[in-house]
C-alpha positions as semicolon CSV with decimal commas, in nm:
position;residue;x (nm);y (nm);z (nm)
1;M;-6,703;-0,660;21,241
2;A;-6,717;-0,323;21,191
3;V;-6,728;-0,181;20,843
4;T;-6,631;0,201;20,798
5;K;-6,718;0,362;20,490
6;I;-6,503;0,705;20,393
7;H;-6,686;0,941;20,167
8;A;-6,669;1,301;20,072
9;I;-6,900;1,526;20,212
10;T;-7,102;1,743;19,935
11;A;-7,327;1,926;20,203
12;T;-7,246;2,244;20,345
13;V;-7,004;2,272;20,655
14;D;-7,335;2,380;20,848
15;K;-7,511;2,092;20,768
16;A;-7,243;1,834;20,769
17;V;-7,167;1,941;21,154
18;A;-7,526;1,889;21,216
19;Y;-7,566;1,556;21,083
20;I;-7,209;1,471;21,230
21;C;-7,348;1,598;21,588
22;N;-7,696;1,438;21,553
23;P;-7,794;1,318;21,908
24;D;-8,006;1,032;21,776
25;K;-7,669;0,885;21,613
26;T;-7,436;0,967;21,887
27;D;-7,632;0,830;22,184
28;G;-7,755;1,159;22,287
29;S;-7,424;1,332;22,209
30;I;-7,198;1,092;22,425
31;Y;-6,947;1,020;22,106
32;I;-6,874;1,391;22,039
33;S;-6,519;1,495;22,171
34;F;-6,397;1,829;22,042
35;Y;-6,054;1,996;22,088
36;A;-5,997;2,377;22,078
37;C;-6,360;2,447;21,985
38;A;-6,694;2,356;22,025
39;P;-6,977;2,162;21,857
40;E;-7,176;2,492;21,815
41;T;-6,880;2,663;21,674
42;A;-6,720;2,418;21,465
43;A;-6,892;2,543;21,129
44;I;-6,793;2,885;21,197
45;D;-6,420;2,760;21,285
46;F;-6,357;2,557;20,987
47;K;-6,505;2,871;20,764
48;Y;-6,269;3,108;20,917
49;T;-5,973;2,880;20,890
50;L;-6,045;2,833;20,530
51;D;-6,087;3,170;20,425
52;H;-5,761;3,267;20,630
53;C;-5,568;2,984;20,480
54;R;-5,678;3,092;20,114
55;E;-5,600;3,444;20,175
56;N;-5,255;3,429;20,366
57;S;-5,114;3,131;20,222
58;P;-4,757;3,174;20,060
59;N;-4,785;2,846;19,888
60;K;-4,971;2,901;19,540
61;V;-5,062;2,627;19,319
62;L;-4,996;2,678;18,960
63;S;-5,120;2,410;18,690
64;S;-5,095;2,352;18,358
65;D;-5,156;2,091;18,070
66;T;-4,844;1,900;18,059
67;G;-4,966;1,706;17,726
68;F;-4,917;1,375;17,872
69;R;-5,118;1,115;17,680
70;S;-5,245;0,782;17,822
71;R;-5,187;0,502;17,580
């Protein structure tokens, strides 16, 4: 039975993409697929999208302390 673990990536985007695309872990990169980008430019595309969304998003999240207390 296969086991999958999901965890947050705490590295930079460049390092995460390099780790994910490591040929030693993907049988010479045969398990890597992509859509509308390339593994070589994926980190740049992610950074551009994140920056673009942060600047142009009409949806702003405002947070406040609601005063709820746990019992």
